[in-house]
LOGU-745692 format. One record per residue (C-alpha): x, y, z; residue in one letter; residue number from 0. Coordinates in nm, 4 decimals, always signed. Layout:
# LOGU-745692
pt x: X y: Y z: Z type: A seq: NUM
...
***
This chain:
# LOGU-745692
pt x: +8.2477 y: +10.4840 z: +12.1088 type: M seq: 0
pt x: +8.2550 y: +10.7948 z: +12.3291 type: R seq: 1
pt x: +8.6184 y: +10.8581 z: +12.2348 type: I seq: 2
pt x: +8.5363 y: +10.8366 z: +11.8636 type: I seq: 3
pt x: +8.2453 y: +11.0795 z: +11.8952 type: I seq: 4
pt x: +8.4616 y: +11.3240 z: +12.0934 type: L seq: 5
pt x: +8.7336 y: +11.3063 z: +11.8286 type: C seq: 6
pt x: +8.4816 y: +11.3674 z: +11.5498 type: L seq: 7
pt x: +8.3494 y: +11.6777 z: +11.7274 type: L seq: 8
pt x: +8.7051 y: +11.7984 z: +11.7872 type: T seq: 9
pt x: +8.7877 y: +11.7566 z: +11.4194 type: S seq: 10
pt x: +8.4877 y: +11.9648 z: +11.3159 type: L seq: 11
pt x: +8.6071 y: +12.2457 z: +11.5435 type: L seq: 12
pt x: +8.9541 y: +12.2110 z: +11.3945 type: A seq: 13
pt x: +8.8094 y: +12.2421 z: +11.0448 type: I seq: 14
pt x: +8.6608 y: +12.5778 z: +11.1395 type: G seq: 15
pt x: +8.9919 y: +12.6913 z: +11.2840 type: A seq: 16
pt x: +9.1813 y: +12.5919 z: +10.9712 type: E seq: 17
pt x: +8.9614 y: +12.8234 z: +10.7660 type: A seq: 18
pt x: +9.1338 y: +13.1186 z: +10.9352 type: Q seq: 19
pt x: +9.4763 y: +13.0077 z: +10.8085 type: V seq: 20
pt x: +9.5675 y: +13.0349 z: +10.4430 type: T seq: 21
pt x: +9.9156 y: +12.8805 z: +10.4201 type: T seq: 22
pt x: +10.1323 y: +12.6115 z: +10.5733 type: R seq: 23
pt x: +10.5122 y: +12.6044 z: +10.5843 type: S seq: 24
pt x: +10.5390 y: +12.2298 z: +10.5289 type: H seq: 25
pt x: +10.3792 y: +11.9482 z: +10.3334 type: S seq: 26
pt x: +10.1111 y: +11.7282 z: +10.4893 type: I seq: 27
pt x: +10.2955 y: +11.3964 z: +10.4724 type: D seq: 28
pt x: +10.1920 y: +11.2165 z: +10.7954 type: Q seq: 29
pt x: +9.8569 y: +11.0883 z: +10.9153 type: E seq: 30
pt x: +9.7067 y: +10.9428 z: +11.2334 type: F seq: 31
pt x: +9.3709 y: +10.7669 z: +11.2210 type: S seq: 32
pt x: +9.1334 y: +10.5696 z: +11.4406 type: I seq: 33
pt x: +8.8472 y: +10.3462 z: +11.3308 type: R seq: 34
pt x: +8.5817 y: +10.1842 z: +11.5460 type: Y seq: 35
pt x: +8.3314 y: +9.9183 z: +11.4363 type: E seq: 36
pt x: +8.0299 y: +9.7884 z: +11.6284 type: N seq: 37
pt x: +7.6834 y: +9.6446 z: +11.5685 type: D seq: 38
pt x: +7.5311 y: +9.8096 z: +11.8759 type: I seq: 39
pt x: +7.3521 y: +10.0738 z: +11.6664 type: V seq: 40
pt x: +7.1407 y: +9.7900 z: +11.5228 type: F seq: 41
pt x: +7.0573 y: +9.6694 z: +11.8769 type: F seq: 42
pt x: +7.2483 y: +9.3450 z: +11.8242 type: T seq: 43
pt x: +7.5552 y: +9.1873 z: +11.9809 type: D seq: 44
pt x: +7.6523 y: +8.9042 z: +11.7506 type: Q seq: 45
pt x: +7.8937 y: +8.7657 z: +11.4892 type: Y seq: 46
pt x: +8.1532 y: +9.0395 z: +11.4177 type: Y seq: 47
pt x: +8.0404 y: +9.2458 z: +11.7147 type: T seq: 48
pt x: +8.3222 y: +9.5010 z: +11.7538 type: S seq: 49
pt x: +8.6683 y: +9.6010 z: +11.6414 type: G seq: 50
pt x: +8.9069 y: +9.8953 z: +11.6448 type: A seq: 51
pt x: +9.2141 y: +10.0133 z: +11.4531 type: D seq: 52
pt x: +9.4848 y: +10.2682 z: +11.5296 type: I seq: 53
pt x: +9.6844 y: +10.3704 z: +11.2241 type: N seq: 54
pt x: +9.9906 y: +10.5793 z: +11.1407 type: Y seq: 55
pt x: +10.0788 y: +10.6614 z: +10.7797 type: A seq: 56
pt x: +10.3766 y: +10.8316 z: +10.6191 type: L seq: 57
pt x: +10.4475 y: +10.9535 z: +10.2679 type: L seq: 58
pt x: +10.7799 y: +10.7956 z: +10.1745 type: L seq: 59
pt x: +11.0643 y: +11.0081 z: +10.0471 type: K seq: 60
pt x: +11.2034 y: +10.9101 z: +9.7101 type: R seq: 61
pt x: +11.5466 y: +10.8371 z: +9.8532 type: K seq: 62
pt x: +11.4135 y: +10.5716 z: +10.0911 type: S seq: 63
pt x: +11.4681 y: +10.2025 z: +10.0216 type: S seq: 64
pt x: +11.1002 y: +10.1170 z: +10.0610 type: F seq: 65
pt x: +11.0059 y: +10.3832 z: +9.8057 type: Y seq: 66
pt x: +11.2424 y: +10.2306 z: +9.5503 type: K seq: 67
pt x: +11.0960 y: +9.8832 z: +9.6141 type: I seq: 68
pt x: +10.7254 y: +9.9734 z: +9.6066 type: F seq: 69
pt x: +10.7064 y: +10.2697 z: +9.3699 type: R seq: 70
pt x: +10.5163 y: +10.2179 z: +9.0490 type: S seq: 71
pt x: +10.7421 y: +10.1207 z: +8.7614 type: R seq: 72
pt x: +10.5093 y: +10.2976 z: +8.5170 type: T seq: 73
pt x: +10.5392 y: +10.6424 z: +8.6777 type: S seq: 74
pt x: +10.8557 y: +10.7975 z: +8.8199 type: D seq: 75
pt x: +10.6481 y: +11.0665 z: +8.9956 type: S seq: 76
pt x: +10.4200 y: +10.8202 z: +9.1747 type: S seq: 77
pt x: +10.3930 y: +10.8604 z: +9.5527 type: K seq: 78
pt x: +10.4198 y: +10.5687 z: +9.7958 type: V seq: 79
pt x: +10.2430 y: +10.5634 z: +10.1340 type: I seq: 80
pt x: +10.3441 y: +10.3279 z: +10.4162 type: I seq: 81
pt x: +10.0929 y: +10.2417 z: +10.6917 type: R seq: 82
pt x: +10.1351 y: +10.0793 z: +11.0310 type: F seq: 83
pt x: +9.8193 y: +9.9512 z: +11.1954 type: N seq: 84
pt x: +9.7264 y: +9.7930 z: +11.5264 type: Y seq: 85
pt x: +9.3805 y: +9.6340 z: +11.5449 type: G seq: 86
pt x: +9.1591 y: +9.3964 z: +11.7375 type: H seq: 87
pt x: +8.8365 y: +9.2113 z: +11.6579 type: K seq: 88
pt x: +8.5733 y: +9.0239 z: +11.8605 type: I seq: 89
pt x: +8.3415 y: +8.7540 z: +11.7222 type: F seq: 90
pt x: +8.0508 y: +8.5947 z: +11.9115 type: T seq: 91
pt x: +7.7438 y: +8.3791 z: +11.8366 type: P seq: 92
pt x: +7.4031 y: +8.5448 z: +11.8037 type: S seq: 93
pt x: +7.2828 y: +8.4014 z: +12.1369 type: K seq: 94
pt x: +7.5487 y: +8.5021 z: +12.3902 type: I seq: 95
pt x: +7.3335 y: +8.3695 z: +12.6796 type: K seq: 96
pt x: +7.2954 y: +8.0209 z: +12.5275 type: E seq: 97
pt x: +7.4673 y: +7.7653 z: +12.7587 type: P seq: 98
pt x: +7.4492 y: +7.4781 z: +12.5068 type: D seq: 99
pt x: +7.7473 y: +7.4870 z: +12.2689 type: V seq: 100
pt x: +7.5583 y: +7.2823 z: +12.0084 type: A seq: 101
pt x: +7.2958 y: +7.5590 z: +11.9764 type: K seq: 102
pt x: +7.5448 y: +7.8392 z: +11.9140 type: R seq: 103
pt x: +7.5659 y: +7.9463 z: +11.5493 type: D seq: 104
pt x: +7.9208 y: +8.0826 z: +11.5590 type: R seq: 105
pt x: +8.2379 y: +8.0180 z: +11.7602 type: P seq: 106
pt x: +8.3718 y: +8.2792 z: +11.9989 type: Y seq: 107
pt x: +8.6937 y: +8.4265 z: +11.8607 type: A seq: 108
pt x: +8.9253 y: +8.7129 z: +11.9484 type: G seq: 109
pt x: +9.2049 y: +8.8657 z: +11.7430 type: W seq: 110
pt x: +9.4804 y: +9.1210 z: +11.7909 type: Q seq: 111
pt x: +9.7367 y: +9.2042 z: +11.5290 type: G seq: 112
pt x: +9.9714 y: +9.4401 z: +11.3475 type: L seq: 113
pt x: +9.9625 y: +9.5274 z: +10.9779 type: T seq: 114
pt x: +10.2091 y: +9.7026 z: +10.7513 type: I seq: 115
pt x: +10.0881 y: +9.8221 z: +10.4105 type: A seq: 116
pt x: +10.2430 y: +9.9951 z: +10.1097 type: F seq: 117
pt x: +10.0314 y: +10.1802 z: +9.8529 type: T seq: 118
pt x: +10.1518 y: +10.3150 z: +9.5196 type: N seq: 119
pt x: +9.9698 y: +10.5063 z: +9.2461 type: F seq: 120
pt x: +10.0691 y: +10.4337 z: +8.8860 type: P seq: 121
pt x: +9.8359 y: +10.7160 z: +8.7771 type: G seq: 122
pt x: +9.5680 y: +10.9423 z: +8.9176 type: E seq: 123
pt x: +9.3002 y: +10.6769 z: +8.8651 type: S seq: 124
pt x: +9.4784 y: +10.3669 z: +9.0029 type: V seq: 125
pt x: +9.5999 y: +10.2499 z: +9.3454 type: A seq: 126
pt x: +9.7814 y: +9.9280 z: +9.4435 type: N seq: 127
pt x: +9.8061 y: +9.8235 z: +9.8085 type: R seq: 128
pt x: +10.0280 y: +9.5429 z: +9.9420 type: Y seq: 129
pt x: +9.9782 y: +9.4264 z: +10.3032 type: T seq: 130
pt x: +10.1457 y: +9.1995 z: +10.5552 type: L seq: 131
pt x: +9.9417 y: +9.1091 z: +10.8643 type: E seq: 132
pt x: +10.0716 y: +8.9342 z: +11.1756 type: L seq: 133
pt x: +9.8472 y: +8.8618 z: +11.4739 type: G seq: 134
pt x: +9.7194 y: +8.6121 z: +11.7260 type: V seq: 135
pt x: +9.3828 y: +8.4368 z: +11.7541 type: V seq: 136
pt x: +9.2513 y: +8.2714 z: +12.0690 type: G seq: 137
pt x: +9.2726 y: +8.3190 z: +12.4432 type: E seq: 138
pt x: +9.6162 y: +8.4805 z: +12.4106 type: K seq: 139
pt x: +9.4564 y: +8.7663 z: +12.2164 type: S seq: 140
pt x: +9.2893 y: +8.8745 z: +12.5409 type: G seq: 141
pt x: +8.9664 y: +8.9701 z: +12.3651 type: M seq: 142
pt x: +8.7498 y: +8.7247 z: +12.5605 type: G seq: 143
pt x: +8.8592 y: +8.8690 z: +12.8936 type: N seq: 144
pt x: +8.8222 y: +9.2210 z: +12.7577 type: F seq: 145
pt x: +8.4639 y: +9.1705 z: +12.6364 type: Q seq: 146
pt x: +8.3541 y: +9.0056 z: +12.9591 type: Q seq: 147
pt x: +8.5117 y: +9.2873 z: +13.1654 type: W seq: 148
pt x: +8.3541 y: +9.5542 z: +12.9436 type: Y seq: 149
pt x: +8.0075 y: +9.3979 z: +12.9706 type: H seq: 150
pt x: +8.0323 y: +9.3730 z: +13.3496 type: R seq: 151
pt x: +8.1486 y: +9.7337 z: +13.3843 type: Q seq: 152
pt x: +7.8583 y: +9.8620 z: +13.1745 type: N seq: 153
pt x: +7.5829 y: +9.6385 z: +13.3074 type: G seq: 154
pt x: +7.5519 y: +9.4419 z: +12.9812 type: I seq: 155
pt x: +7.4705 y: +9.0704 z: +12.9721 type: T seq: 156
pt x: +7.7938 y: +8.8751 z: +13.0245 type: T seq: 157
pt x: +7.8536 y: +8.6345 z: +12.7323 type: P seq: 158
pt x: +7.8585 y: +8.2610 z: +12.8069 type: L seq: 159
pt x: +8.1047 y: +8.0386 z: +12.6256 type: G seq: 160
pt x: +8.4403 y: +8.2126 z: +12.5852 type: W seq: 161
pt x: +8.6009 y: +7.8951 z: +12.7235 type: E seq: 162
pt x: +8.5064 y: +7.7367 z: +12.3872 type: Y seq: 163
pt x: +8.6708 y: +8.0044 z: +12.1708 type: E seq: 164
pt x: +8.8892 y: +7.9325 z: +11.8681 type: I seq: 165
pt x: +9.2213 y: +7.7878 z: +11.9849 type: E seq: 166
pt x: +9.5399 y: +7.9978 z: +12.0056 type: N seq: 167
pt x: +9.7294 y: +8.0411 z: +11.6804 type: E seq: 168
pt x: +9.9736 y: +8.2844 z: +11.5248 type: L seq: 169
pt x: +9.8202 y: +8.4321 z: +11.2094 type: V seq: 170
pt x: +10.0133 y: +8.5428 z: +10.9018 type: L seq: 171
pt x: +9.8276 y: +8.6917 z: +10.6064 type: N seq: 172
pt x: +9.9364 y: +8.8576 z: +10.2816 type: L seq: 173
pt x: +9.7057 y: +9.0870 z: +10.0873 type: G seq: 174
pt x: +9.6773 y: +9.2763 z: +9.7609 type: Y seq: 175
pt x: +9.4143 y: +9.5337 z: +9.6663 type: N seq: 176
pt x: +9.3800 y: +9.7300 z: +9.3433 type: R seq: 177
pt x: +9.1431 y: +10.0234 z: +9.2959 type: K seq: 178
pt x: +9.0692 y: +10.1436 z: +8.9434 type: Q seq: 179
pt x: +8.8444 y: +10.4275 z: +8.8313 type: N seq: 180
pt x: +8.6170 y: +10.3080 z: +8.5507 type: L seq: 181
pt x: +8.3828 y: +10.6005 z: +8.4793 type: V seq: 182
pt x: +8.3930 y: +10.9641 z: +8.5977 type: T seq: 183
pt x: +8.1277 y: +11.2310 z: +8.5479 type: R seq: 184
pt x: +8.0867 y: +11.5740 z: +8.7071 type: R seq: 185
pt x: +7.9223 y: +11.4664 z: +9.0361 type: I seq: 186
pt x: +7.9509 y: +11.0864 z: +9.0274 type: W seq: 187
pt x: +8.1971 y: +10.8152 z: +8.9413 type: D seq: 188
pt x: +8.2224 y: +10.4361 z: +8.9325 type: F seq: 189
pt x: +8.5209 y: +10.2349 z: +9.0539 type: N seq: 190
pt x: +8.6274 y: +9.8718 z: +9.0587 type: G seq: 191
pt x: +8.8393 y: +9.6844 z: +9.3128 type: E seq: 192
pt x: +9.0197 y: +9.3512 z: +9.3158 type: I seq: 193
pt x: +9.0979 y: +9.2055 z: +9.6585 type: D seq: 194
pt x: +9.3161 y: +8.9002 z: +9.7321 type: V seq: 195
pt x: +9.4082 y: +8.7668 z: +10.0779 type: Q seq: 196
pt x: +9.6158 y: +8.4567 z: +10.1471 type: L seq: 197
pt x: +9.7217 y: +8.3046 z: +10.4780 type: G seq: 198
pt x: +9.6150 y: +8.0907 z: +10.7708 type: N seq: 199
pt x: +9.3821 y: +8.3662 z: +10.8938 type: G seq: 200
pt x: +9.1434 y: +8.4492 z: +10.6090 type: V seq: 201
pt x: +9.2010 y: +8.3618 z: +10.2432 type: S seq: 202
pt x: +8.9709 y: +8.5005 z: +9.9764 type: L seq: 203
pt x: +8.9385 y: +8.6452 z: +9.6279 type: V seq: 204
pt x: +8.6969 y: +8.9357 z: +9.5903 type: G seq: 205
pt x: +8.5601 y: +9.1950 z: +9.3490 type: L seq: 206
pt x: +8.3982 y: +9.5220 z: +9.4585 type: R seq: 207
pt x: +8.2126 y: +9.7917 z: +9.2649 type: M seq: 208
pt x: +8.1948 y: +10.1353 z: +9.4270 type: M seq: 209
pt x: +8.0001 y: +10.4477 z: +9.3262 type: A seq: 210
pt x: +8.0567 y: +10.7990 z: +9.4671 type: R seq: 211
pt x: +7.8139 y: +11.0908 z: +9.4477 type: L seq: 212
pt x: +7.9131 y: +11.4481 z: +9.5348 type: G seq: 213
pt x: +8.2465 y: +11.6305 z: +9.5406 type: I seq: 214
pt x: +8.5452 y: +11.3966 z: +9.5194 type: F seq: 215
pt x: +8.9069 y: +11.3709 z: +9.4035 type: N seq: 216
pt x: +9.0829 y: +11.1138 z: +9.1827 type: P seq: 217
pt x: +9.2021 y: +10.7849 z: +9.3294 type: I seq: 218
pt x: +9.5535 y: +10.9171 z: +9.4022 type: N seq: 219
pt x: +9.4258 y: +11.2015 z: +9.6262 type: N seq: 220
pt x: +9.1058 y: +11.0941 z: +9.7981 type: T seq: 221
pt x: +8.9747 y: +10.9735 z: +10.1327 type: A seq: 222
pt x: +8.8230 y: +10.6765 z: +9.9493 type: Y seq: 223
pt x: +9.1698 y: +10.5252 z: +9.8932 type: S seq: 224
pt x: +9.3414 y: +10.6810 z: +10.2004 type: D seq: 225
pt x: +9.5642 y: +10.8829 z: +9.9680 type: S seq: 226
pt x: +9.5367 y: +11.2463 z: +10.0802 type: R seq: 227
pt x: +9.8978 y: +11.2672 z: +10.1963 type: L seq: 228
pt x: +10.1053 y: +11.4861 z: +9.9659 type: S seq: 229
pt x: +10.4529 y: +11.6338 z: +9.9280 type: S seq: 230
pt x: +10.3067 y: +11.9683 z: +9.8153 type: S seq: 231
pt x: +10.2470 y: +12.2545 z: +10.0595 type: I seq: 232
pt x: +9.8713 y: +12.3181 z: +10.0910 type: P seq: 233
pt x: +9.7146 y: +12.6623 z: +10.0642 type: V seq: 234
pt x: +9.3800 y: +12.6756 z: +10.2433 type: V seq: 235
pt x: +9.0941 y: +12.8736 z: +10.0892 type: G seq: 236
pt x: +9.2518 y: +12.9306 z: +9.7470 type: N seq: 237
pt x: +8.9594 y: +12.7695 z: +9.5617 type: N seq: 238
pt x: +9.1610 y: +12.4568 z: +9.4928 type: D seq: 239
pt x: +8.9083 y: +12.2033 z: +9.3652 type: R seq: 240
pt x: +9.1003 y: +11.9248 z: +9.5414 type: A seq: 241
pt x: +9.0847 y: +12.0855 z: +9.8874 type: E seq: 242
pt x: +8.7389 y: +11.9647 z: +9.9963 type: I seq: 243
pt x: +8.5723 y: +11.6283 z: +9.9432 type: E seq: 244
pt x: +8.2134 y: +11.5600 z: +10.0467 type: S seq: 245
pt x: +8.0443 y: +11.2571 z: +9.8978 type: F seq: 246
pt x: +7.8040 y: +10.9705 z: +9.9522 type: L seq: 247
pt x: +7.9165 y: +10.6260 z: +9.8441 type: F seq: 248
pt x: +7.7675 y: +10.2842 z: +9.7803 type: F seq: 249
pt x: +7.9541 y: +9.9619 z: +9.7139 type: G seq: 250
pt x: +7.8864 y: +9.5927 z: +9.6736 type: I seq: 251
pt x: +8.1494 y: +9.3205 z: +9.6972 type: K seq: 252
pt x: +8.1468 y: +8.9512 z: +9.6163 type: G seq: 253
pt x: +8.4034 y: +8.7237 z: +9.7849 type: D seq: 254
pt x: +8.4937 y: +8.3615 z: +9.7438 type: Y seq: 255
pt x: +8.6316 y: +8.2640 z: +10.0848 type: V seq: 256
pt x: +8.8766 y: +7.9729 z: +10.0961 type: L seq: 257
pt x: +8.9326 y: +7.9630 z: +10.4724 type: N seq: 258
pt x: +8.8405 y: +8.1692 z: +10.7798 type: N seq: 259
pt x: +9.0067 y: +8.0862 z: +11.1117 type: I seq: 260
pt x: +8.7388 y: +8.2783 z: +11.3056 type: F seq: 261
pt x: +8.4761 y: +8.0296 z: +11.1856 type: I seq: 262
pt x: +8.6511 y: +7.7026 z: +11.0946 type: E seq: 263
pt x: +8.9475 y: +7.7165 z: +11.3298 type: G seq: 264
pt x: +9.2983 y: +7.6306 z: +11.2178 type: S seq: 265
pt x: +9.3759 y: +7.4911 z: +10.8731 type: I seq: 266
pt x: +9.6553 y: +7.2890 z: +11.0376 type: F seq: 267
pt x: +9.4659 y: +7.1047 z: +11.3136 type: N seq: 268
pt x: +9.1269 y: +7.0384 z: +11.4769 type: N seq: 269
pt x: +9.2120 y: +7.1656 z: +11.8257 type: D seq: 270
pt x: +8.9347 y: +7.4286 z: +11.8522 type: S seq: 271
pt x: +8.6448 y: +7.2995 z: +12.0685 type: P seq: 272
pt x: +8.3735 y: +7.4680 z: +11.8586 type: H seq: 273
pt x: +8.3807 y: +7.5401 z: +11.4844 type: V seq: 274
pt x: +8.1165 y: +7.5920 z: +11.2161 type: E seq: 275
pt x: +8.0827 y: +7.5283 z: +10.8427 type: E seq: 276
pt x: +8.1914 y: +7.8202 z: +10.6250 type: L seq: 277
pt x: +7.9759 y: +7.9739 z: +10.3504 type: E seq: 278
pt x: +8.2279 y: +8.0178 z: +10.0700 type: H seq: 279
pt x: +8.0247 y: +8.2800 z: +9.8848 type: G seq: 280
pt x: +7.9903 y: +8.6156 z: +10.0633 type: L seq: 281
pt x: +7.8159 y: +8.9370 z: +9.9530 type: I seq: 282
pt x: +7.8918 y: +9.2629 z: +10.1348 type: T seq: 283
pt x: +7.7097 y: +9.5921 z: +10.0842 type: Q seq: 284
pt x: +7.8553 y: +9.9144 z: +10.2183 type: Q seq: 285
pt x: +7.7274 y: +10.2692 z: +10.2050 type: Y seq: 286
pt x: +7.7945 y: +10.5913 z: +10.3886 type: G seq: 287
pt x: +7.9404 y: +10.9401 z: +10.3781 type: Y seq: 288
pt x: +8.2919 y: +11.0902 z: +10.3735 type: M seq: 289
pt x: +8.4104 y: +11.4439 z: +10.4367 type: Y seq: 290
pt x: +8.7736 y: +11.5362 z: +10.3771 type: S seq: 291
pt x: +8.9995 y: +11.8412 z: +10.3520 type: N seq: 292
pt x: +9.3785 y: +11.8832 z: +10.3577 type: Y seq: 293
pt x: +9.4017 y: +11.7975 z: +10.7265 type: Y seq: 294
pt x: +9.1005 y: +11.5908 z: +10.8285 type: T seq: 295
pt x: +8.8821 y: +11.3037 z: +10.7120 type: T seq: 296
pt x: +8.5636 y: +11.1949 z: +10.8895 type: A seq: 297
pt x: +8.3565 y: +10.9027 z: +10.7639 type: A seq: 298
pt x: +8.0683 y: +10.6780 z: +10.8569 type: I seq: 299
pt x: +8.0121 y: +10.3443 z: +10.6813 type: T seq: 300
pt x: +7.7352 y: +10.0879 z: +10.7217 type: I seq: 301
pt x: +7.8131 y: +9.7262 z: +10.6291 type: Y seq: 302
pt x: +7.5545 y: +9.4580 z: +10.5510 type: R seq: 303
pt x: +7.6847 y: +9.1019 z: +10.5020 type: L seq: 304
pt x: +7.5209 y: +8.7868 z: +10.3735 type: S seq: 305
pt x: +7.5542 y: +8.4828 z: +10.6051 type: P seq: 306
pt x: +7.9173 y: +8.3811 z: +10.6577 type: E seq: 307
pt x: +7.8187 y: +8.0476 z: +10.8131 type: I seq: 308
pt x: +7.5872 y: +7.7740 z: +10.6892 type: V seq: 309
pt x: +7.2550 y: +7.8193 z: +10.8678 type: G seq: 310
pt x: +7.3445 y: +8.1562 z: +11.0240 type: A seq: 311
pt x: +7.1772 y: +8.4951 z: +10.9750 type: K seq: 312
pt x: +7.2805 y: +8.8074 z: +10.7893 type: K seq: 313
pt x: +7.4754 y: +9.0646 z: +10.9857 type: Q seq: 314
pt x: +7.5377 y: +9.4380 z: +10.9844 type: H seq: 315
pt x: +7.7571 y: +9.6854 z: +11.1675 type: Y seq: 316
pt x: +7.8741 y: +10.0461 z: +11.1445 type: V seq: 317
pt x: +8.2229 y: +10.1958 z: +11.1170 type: R seq: 318
pt x: +8.3212 y: +10.5422 z: +11.2419 type: L seq: 319
pt x: +8.6547 y: +10.6786 z: +11.1229 type: A seq: 320
pt x: +8.8636 y: +10.9878 z: +11.1885 type: L seq: 321
pt x: +9.1889 y: +11.0814 z: +11.0124 type: Y seq: 322
pt x: +9.4162 y: +11.3691 z: +11.1172 type: L seq: 323
pt x: +9.7028 y: +11.4773 z: +10.8888 type: R seq: 324
pt x: +10.0009 y: +11.6895 z: +10.9829 type: F seq: 325
***
């Protein structure tokens, strides 16, 4: 958390420094980002309790093989962005001091994994993202040991029950996401998303509606769709309407979840010592704020989820994100 806050403050100083420079000699076609998620701001430590992502993105050149495979067939000028991501997640029950396994409302689960994603843009109002995720769930993820160490180092209650976490398994997931602008007005717009995930980790089909209010760019050049990389050379302070984004957003998503290894354990066996019954219908609200210019994106998002498990409670957490382009 401290690292994220320091990076956000550093980026704001960098924004001020950039205002003194009017031109760049090269395009902004690479990006480094970090995201951190935690429920601590709501004074809870439960369910999806924390996670982090480190991401590197690159605008593909048109001569590359991946560009030729993933470019949009409906637009020869469409850009393609490739992303490499490392992430981890920690899941716990709501009562981390409860010694009785039968009274815990969620299994302990840890995850670490790598993701590669390709995004193309058939037009300025559409984005398609294809993802491949490979990771590990269980003791081999190391997340149980990490959380217990972190709690001890910071004087936080040490969780009881990691010995009953979801059993080790290699996770392979495929994903597809499509963003489509539906309505645009001067200071607000309305967008739709289709989300599909298939694999032995989490499988679901979802639909999201997202509204933005403020100053924003089209889908193919906005922080909302992680698409601010460009082959053009930016000129700072030239009154380009696309240079600055600053908007509030609100979204609601409905998912039908087929399987979730973090709750039910493996779809191939019953080896996990503690599992729970999955709620197949899931509603997620998200709202927050994004600021973006040619070189930097800073965002805060609050998530509120309906119960993922039969008999469990709602949950909420916050995400802080920082993107640096070069």
